C-alpha positions in Angstrom: 72.6 178.5 4.8 72.2 177.1 8.3 70.4 173.9 9.2 68.0 176.1 11.3 67.2 178.2 8.2 66.7 175.2 6.1 64.4 173.7 8.6 62.3 176.8 8.9 62.1 177.0 5.1 61.2 173.3 4.9 58.5 173.8 7.4 57.1 176.7 5.5 57.2 174.7 2.3 55.4 171.8 3.9 52.8 174.3 5.2 52.3 175.8 1.8 52.1 172.3 0.3 49.6 171.0 2.7 47.6 174.2 2.5 47.4 173.9 -1.2 46.4 170.3 -0.9 43.8 171.1 1.6 42.4 173.9 -0.7 42.3 171.5 -3.7 40.6 168.8 -1.6 38.0 171.4 -0.6 37.1 171.7 -4.3 38.2 168.3 -5.6 37.2 166.9 -8.9 34.7 168.8 -11.1 33.3 167.5 -14.4 31.7 170.3 -16.6 29.6 169.8 -19.7 31.2 171.5 -22.7 28.0 171.9 -24.9 28.3 172.0 -28.7 27.6 175.7 -29.3 30.0 178.7 -29.0 28.7 180.4 -25.9 28.6 177.2 -24.0 32.1 176.3 -25.1 33.3 179.7 -23.9 31.5 179.4 -20.5 32.8 175.9 -19.8 36.4 176.9 -20.5 36.2 180.1 -18.4 34.8 178.0 -15.6 37.6 175.4 -16.0 40.3 178.0 -15.9 39.0 179.9 -12.9 38.3 176.7 -11.0 41.6 175.1 -11.7 43.9 178.1 -11.4 42.0 180.0 -8.8 40.5 177.3 -6.5 42.8 174.3 -7.2 40.0 172.1 -8.6 40.8 169.2 -10.8 38.4 170.0 -13.8 37.4 167.7 -16.7 35.4 169.0 -19.7 32.8 166.5 -21.0 31.4 167.0 -24.6 27.6 167.4 -24.5 24.3 168.8 -25.8 21.1 170.0 -24.1 19.1 166.7 -24.1 22.0 164.3 -23.9 23.8 166.2 -21.1 20.5 166.5 -19.1 19.8 162.8 -19.5 23.3 161.8 -18.3 23.1 164.2 -15.3 19.6 162.9 -14.4 20.3 159.2 -14.8 24.1 158.9 -14.0 24.8 162.0 -12.0 27.5 163.0 -14.5 28.9 165.5 -15.5 28.6 167.5 -12.3 27.7 170.8 -14.0 25.8 172.0 -17.1 26.9 175.7 -17.3 24.4 176.8 -19.9 21.3 174.6 -19.9 18.4 176.0 -22.0 15.6 174.6 -19.9 12.6 175.1 -22.3 13.8 171.9 -24.1 13.8 169.9 -20.9 11.4 171.8 -18.7 9.1 169.0 -17.5 11.7 166.4 -16.7 14.0 169.0 -15.2 11.2 170.2 -12.9 10.7 166.6 -11.8 14.4 166.1 -11.1 14.5 169.4 -9.1 11.6 168.2 -7.0 13.3 164.8 -6.4 16.4 166.7 -5.4 18.7 165.0 -7.9 19.4 168.2 -9.9 19.7 171.7 -8.6 19.7 175.1 -10.4 22.6 177.0 -8.9 22.2 180.0 -11.1 19.0 180.9 -12.9 20.6 183.7 -15.0 24.1 183.0 -16.0 23.7 185.2 -19.1 21.8 188.4 -19.2 19.8 189.7 -22.2 19.3 186.4 -23.9 16.2 185.2 -25.8 14.4 184.4 -29.0 12.2 186.7 -30.9 11.7 189.0 -33.9 14.5 191.5 -34.8 15.2 194.5 -37.1 18.4 196.2 -38.0 19.7 199.1 -35.8 19.4 201.4 -38.8 15.8 200.6 -39.3 15.1 201.0 -35.5 16.8 204.4 -35.6 15.0 205.5 -38.8 11.5 204.4 -37.5 11.5 204.9 -33.7 7.7 204.9 -33.8 7.6 201.3 -34.9 8.9 200.0 -31.6 6.8 196.9 -31.1 6.0 193.9 -33.2 2.3 194.9 -33.5 3.1 198.5 -34.8 5.6 197.1 -37.3 3.1 194.5 -38.6 1.0 197.4 -40.0 3.8 198.4 -42.3 4.7 195.4 -44.6 5.5 198.0 -47.3 8.7 198.8 -45.5 10.1 195.3 -46.0 9.4 194.5 -49.7 9.6 190.9 -50.6 12.0 190.3 -53.5 9.6 188.1 -55.4 6.5 190.3 -54.9 7.3 193.8 -53.7 3.6 194.4 -52.9 4.2 192.1 -50.0 6.3 192.4 -46.9 9.0 189.8 -46.2 9.2 188.2 -42.7 12.2 185.8 -42.5 11.4 182.7 -40.4 13.4 179.6 -39.6 14.7 176.9 -42.0 12.5 173.8 -42.4 13.2 171.2 -39.7 14.0 173.7 -36.9 11.7 173.8 -34.0 11.3 177.6 -34.3 9.9 177.0 -37.9 6.7 175.8 -36.3 6.6 178.6 -33.8 7.1 181.3 -36.4 4.5 179.8 -38.8 1.9 179.6 -36.0 2.6 183.1 -34.8 2.4 184.3 -38.4 -1.2 182.9 -38.4 -2.0 184.1 -34.9 -1.2 187.7 -35.8 -3.0 187.5 -39.2 0.2 188.5 -41.0 -0.9 187.1 -44.4 -4.0 189.3 -44.3 -1.9 192.3 -43.3 0.3 191.7 -46.4 3.2 189.6 -45.2 5.0 186.6 -46.7 6.7 184.1 -44.4 10.1 183.4 -46.0 11.9 180.2 -45.5 15.7 181.0 -45.6 16.4 177.4 -46.5 19.3 176.9 -44.0 21.2 178.4 -41.2 23.6 180.0 -43.7 20.7 181.4 -45.6 19.2 182.9 -42.4 22.5 184.5 -41.5 23.2 185.6 -45.1 19.8 187.4 -45.4 20.5 189.3 -42.2 24.1 190.1 -43.1 23.3 191.3 -46.6 20.5 193.7 -45.3 22.7 195.0 -42.5 25.7 195.5 -44.7 23.7 197.4 -47.4 21.6 199.4 -45.0 18.4 197.7 -46.2 15.5 196.8 -43.9 15.3 193.2 -42.5 12.6 191.7 -40.2 12.8 188.1 -39.0 13.6 185.6 -36.4 16.8 185.1 -34.5 18.1 184.5 -31.0 20.8 185.8 -28.6 23.5 185.3 -27.5 25.0 184.8 -31.0 27.7 186.3 -33.1 25.2 187.6 -35.6 23.3 189.7 -33.1 26.6 190.9 -31.6 28.2 191.8 -35.0 25.2 193.7 -36.4 23.8 195.0 -33.1 20.3 193.8 -34.1 17.3 195.1 -32.2 14.7 192.7 -30.8 11.2 194.2 -30.8 8.9 193.6 -27.8 5.4 192.2 -28.3 2.5 194.3 -27.0 0.6 191.0 -26.5 1.2 189.3 -23.1 2.4 185.8 -23.0 -0.8 183.8 -23.5 0.1 180.9 -21.3 1.9 177.6 -21.6 -1.3 175.8 -22.9 -1.4 178.1 -25.9 2.3 177.9 -26.5 3.2 174.2 -25.7 -0.2 172.9 -26.8 -0.5 174.9 -30.0 2.2 177.5 -31.0 5.1 175.0 -30.7 3.3 172.2 -32.6 2.8 171.5 -36.3 0.2 173.6 -38.0 -2.3 170.8 -38.3 -2.1 170.3 -34.5 -2.6 174.0 -33.8 -6.0 174.9 -35.1 -6.5 178.2 -33.2 -3.2 179.9 -32.3 -3.6 182.9 -30.1 -1.5 186.1 -30.3 1.2 185.9 -27.7 4.6 187.3 -26.7 7.5 184.9 -27.3 7.9 182.5 -24.3 10.7 183.5 -22.0 14.0 181.9 -22.9 15.4 180.5 -19.6 18.9 179.4 -19.1 20.3 177.9 -15.9 23.5 176.6 -14.5 22.4 173.1 -13.3 24.4 170.8 -11.1 23.8 167.3 -9.6 23.0 166.7 -6.0 26.3 164.9 -5.6 28.1 168.0 -6.6 26.1 170.1 -4.2 27.5 167.8 -1.4 31.1 168.0 -2.5 31.3 171.1 -4.5 32.3 173.6 -1.8 33.9 176.7 -3.1 33.1 175.6 -6.7 29.4 175.8 -6.0 29.8 179.3 -4.6 31.6 180.4 -7.7 28.8 179.0 -10.0 26.2 181.0 -8.0 28.1 184.3 -8.6 29.1 183.8 -12.2 27.0 186.0 -14.6 28.0 187.0 -18.2 26.5 190.3 -19.5 24.7 189.6 -22.8 26.4 192.3 -24.7 29.8 191.0 -23.7 28.9 187.5 -24.6 27.7 188.5 -28.0 31.0 190.4 -28.5 33.0 187.3 -27.5 31.0 185.2 -30.0 31.9 187.7 -32.7 35.6 187.2 -31.7 35.2 183.5 -31.9 33.6 183.6 -35.3 36.0 186.1 -36.8 39.1 184.4 -35.4 37.9 180.8 -35.6 38.7 180.7 -32.0 38.1 177.6 -29.8 36.3 177.8 -26.5 39.6 177.7 -24.7 41.1 180.5 -26.9 38.1 182.6 -26.2 38.2 181.9 -22.5 41.7 183.3 -22.3 40.7 186.3 -24.4 37.7 187.0 -22.1 39.8 186.6 -18.9 42.5 188.9 -20.2 40.1 191.6 -21.6 37.3 191.6 -19.1 38.8 191.5 -15.6 36.2 194.1 -14.6 33.6 191.4 -15.0 35.0 188.1 -13.8 36.9 189.5 -10.8 33.5 190.4 -9.3 32.7 186.6 -9.3 35.6 185.7 -7.1 37.7 186.9 -4.1 40.8 189.0 -4.5 43.1 186.1 -3.6 41.5 183.9 -6.3 41.6 186.7 -8.8 45.3 187.1 -8.2 46.0 183.4 -8.8 44.0 183.4 -12.1 45.8 186.6 -13.4 49.2 185.0 -12.5 48.2 182.0 -14.6 47.1 183.9 -17.7 
């Protein structure tokens, strides 16, 4: 090989090297909150792989939870990104931080089809298509016989100590469910709640109760969430009554469940330095049915967030390749 050829190759190598360095510098260091529930673990790891392999970012994952991560981002500007922040838990301080400019919502819908509410099994929904709203179903407690008193209908609420226990108890009163013939059943624990749903779904028995999505349970059993005929009755009724202890909610009004909102939130510092990473977060949206299926995969295989991220990237190219350019997609595929 001639010196001239070596020189040309060397120059090309330097060019590639400096080009990669420049690309990495454009993205730089990115710290991402890895929240302590399955969907958030998956999202954080998908983000990390795409940003590192596709954009040349230097990514660190920071353990977190809703309130602690929000407090750290608000007070210390770290981590840079909370991929899946459920904002109802921090609505007022988050609104204040947005107004101040210290935090920014880059994506106000990173997962579709999510939410809390009242669900039935798909078999029940198919057998009784006429009972397609909460209010219609509440007129038929006879279809959900309570094990301890079959003259009553069983509505499965939340375990004691959960915030949703208060909400379900107050909605139970708001819709006069006791007078209609219902019993509010405390499942006792998360395992009890899951077990009651699983038992009914596996046996083809009716089940009516509270749950939320995205979750592996909703994905595994294809549960159907019923809409409310009642409109959302306002934040004063919800925050000032429905979400409080019964003694602090003297007159709960019928209402649809408050909209569950999730955002991808970043710090102002990240907005200034994020570059291509910020553009990626704006485009990244997980379809709810796919997320539920991934949570089933995680549950059945005891998979970590990183395991599930690789599974998602390998099996759902049709989704994530829409979030990035062809050159970035090619780099990520090569790295898998």
